[in-house]
N, C-alpha and C positions, 0 to 999 in steps of 0.2 A: 437493469438500472433500478435504483431505489430513491425515494425521497428522504430516506433516513440520513442522519448525520453521522460522520465518522471522525474519530480522533486517532492520531498515530503517535507513538513514542518510539524513538530510535536511539540506539547506542551503537556507533560504528567505531571499530578499531581497524588497524591495518589488516588483521586476519580473522576477525570475528564480528558478529552482529547480534543484537537483540532487537527484535521488531515486535511491536504490539499494536493491534488494530482493535478499536472498540466501536461498536455500532450502536447508535441510540435511536429510538423510535421517533419518527416524525410526529406521531400523534400525541404521545405523552412524555417524551424525552427520557423514557426508561431505557436502561441498558438491555439491548437485545442479545448481544453476544460479544465475546472477546476471543481473539485469536492471537496467540503469541508464537513466534518462531525464534529459536535460538540456533545459530549456526554461522554461516558465512554470507558474505555479500559480494556481488560483482556489479560493476558499472556496465550496463548494456548499451547505453547511449548517453553521452555527455555533450550537450550543445548549449549555447548561451540562452536559448529559449525553452529547453527541455532537458531534463535529467531523468533517466530510467534506471532504476536499481532493482536487482533480483536478489531476493533473500531465500536461501536454501538451508534447511536444517531439520529440526524436530519441533513438534508442538509440545504443550505442557504434559501430554500423556506419552511422549516419546515416539509418536508416529511421525513418519516423514511429512514435511510441510514445505510449501514454497509460496512466495508472494512476490508480486511485481508492484513497485510503487513508481508512479509518474509524477514528477514535480514540475509544475508549470508556473509562469508568472501569474500574479493576481488578476491581470486584465484579460486573461484568456477565457472565452465563454465556453461553457460546457455544452454538450450535445447528446444526441441519442447514441445507441449502440453502433450503428453504421458509421456515424461521424467519429466515434471513439476509435473504432478499428482502423479507419482510414488515416487518422492523424496520430495515433499512438501505438500502432502495432509495430 
């Protein structure tokens, strides 16, 4: 877990996806890292209160990359790692 902030940019088509994750420092708001995945997406779980998407493809260097994105309503509280695994695995 981290106190850092993240932003996400998504482009989804029926058969392809562009996913970018940027991590910004909690301390000075500086950009810590950027991860981009170009490839495909699949819906792992789609429920009214939770959507889980898997992105599989390659990163900017052409290396295999995968990311999971969990979309929750704004009123859901966050928790620690054990809470996250229990509720989002």
